[in-house]
Every structure is written in structure tokens, then in C-alpha cells.
C-alpha positions in Angstrom: 3.2 9.6 -12.4 -0.3 9.1 -13.9 -2.2 5.1 -13.2 -1.1 4.3 -16.4 2.2 5.1 -16.3 2.5 3.5 -13.1 0.5 0.0 -14.5 3.2 -0.1 -17.5 6.0 0.3 -15.3 5.0 -2.8 -13.4 3.9 -4.7 -15.9 7.4 -3.8 -17.4 9.0 -6.1 -14.4 10.4 -9.7 -15.4 7.3 -12.3 -14.8 4.6 -9.2 -13.5 1.2 -10.2 -14.2 -2.3 -8.1 -13.4 -5.8 -9.2 -12.3 -8.9 -8.6 -10.1 -8.8 -11.0 -7.3 -10.8 -9.2 -5.3 -13.7 -7.0 -7.1 -13.8 -5.2 -10.1 -12.2 -1.9 -9.3 -9.1 -3.4 -7.5 -6.4 -4.6 -9.4 -3.0 -5.8 -8.2 -0.2 -6.6 -9.5 2.1 -9.5 -9.0 5.0 -12.1 -9.7 4.9 -15.5 -9.3 1.5 -15.0 -8.2 2.3 -12.7 -5.2 1.1 -9.2 -4.9 3.6 -6.4 -5.1 1.3 -3.7 -6.0 -2.4 -2.7 -6.0 -4.4 -0.1 -6.5 -8.5 0.9 -6.7 -9.2 2.4 -9.8 -11.8 4.3 -8.2 -9.0 6.3 -6.5 -6.1 6.1 -8.8 -4.0 8.3 -7.2 -3.0 6.4 -3.8 -0.9 3.3 -5.1 0.0 0.5 -2.4 3.0 -1.2 -2.1 5.1 -4.0 -0.1 7.7 -2.4 1.9 10.8 -3.6 4.3 9.1 -2.2 8.0 11.9 -0.3 9.2 12.3 1.4 5.5 8.5 2.2 5.7 8.4 4.2 8.9 11.7 6.1 7.4 9.6 6.8 4.2 6.8 7.9 5.9 8.8 10.5 8.1 10.0 11.8 5.4 7.5 11.8 2.7 4.0 13.3 3.5 2.7 11.9 0.1 3.7 8.3 1.1 1.4 6.6 4.3 0.3 3.5 5.8 -1.5 1.4 3.2 -5.2 1.2 4.2 -6.6 -2.3 4.3 -3.1 -3.5 4.2 -0.7 -4.6 6.5 0.4 -1.3 7.9 3.9 -3.0 9.0 4.4 -4.1 5.6 2.5 -1.5 2.7 2.8 1.9 2.0 0.4 3.9 0.2 1.8 6.4 -2.3 0.2 9.4 -3.4 1.7 8.9 -7.1 0.2 12.0 -8.7 1.6 14.3 -6.3 5.4 12.2 -6.4 8.3 12.3 -8.6 8.3 9.5 -11.2 11.7 8.3 -9.7 10.4 8.0 -6.8 7.3 6.2 -7.6 9.5 3.5 -9.5 12.0 2.7 -6.6 8.7 2.3 -4.5 7.9 -0.3 -6.8 11.3 -1.8 -7.5 11.8 -2.0 -3.7 8.0 -3.9 -3.4 8.9 -6.2 -6.5 12.1 -7.3 -4.7 10.4 -7.2 -1.1 8.6 -10.2 -2.8 11.1 -12.0 -5.0 13.1 -12.3 -1.7 10.7 -14.2 0.1 10.7 -16.7 -3.0 12.4 -19.8 -2.9 15.7 -20.0 -3.7 15.1 -21.7 -6.9 12.4 -19.5 -7.9 14.3 -16.3 -7.2 17.3 -17.9 -9.7 14.5 -17.6 -12.9 15.1 -13.5 -11.8 18.6 -13.4 -11.1 18.3 -13.5 -7.4 
């Protein structure tokens, strides 16, 4: 998957937005102002997503294209080599990240998203 396809997929999620909060090359994707994905546009093959801590370890052990995210809390963030992963797996990781963020929001907010 290339960065534009990953970007389009992230923005297809209900309520998703994008912005550059850190600098002009670090693009983040948010839902309800909470980050669920991030990419540095200077190195677009690496894409960071949030992950359940136990699942993060399992994924890293199973896929050489998934490693702890650089500059993020390595317990909860994975870095994906999206150019070497299947589109299906990239989408599954983005979906999981989005869901991880939503499940920590107040119930009143989650209901807007059918959760």
C-alpha cells in the first residue's frame, strides 16, 4: 500500500480528520481530536498506529514489517512498513487503531460512532 491509499483509508473512517500538529512533514489522523495514526511524509513507508499492548507484541513477533514505533510509546504504538505489507493487513491495523481510540472515549461520544 502506498501513503496516499493509506491516507484515503484513514480519512474514510467516520469522523476522521488530518492535520500537522508537530511540524510540516508529520501528518496525523485523528478521531475526536485523538490520534490514531501518524506518518512522516519524508519517510512514507513507515506508518504508526495505536495498538492494544498484548496484540502489539504478538504482531511484532509474527510480522517483520511491524516494529515498535519510533518516537511513540512503544507499548501501545506499532510502526508498519506499509509498502511491504498486504493492503488487507494495513487496513486491519488502521481499523484496530481507530477502534482502540474510540473505546477510550466517553460512552456519550462513542454512541455517535455506533459503539
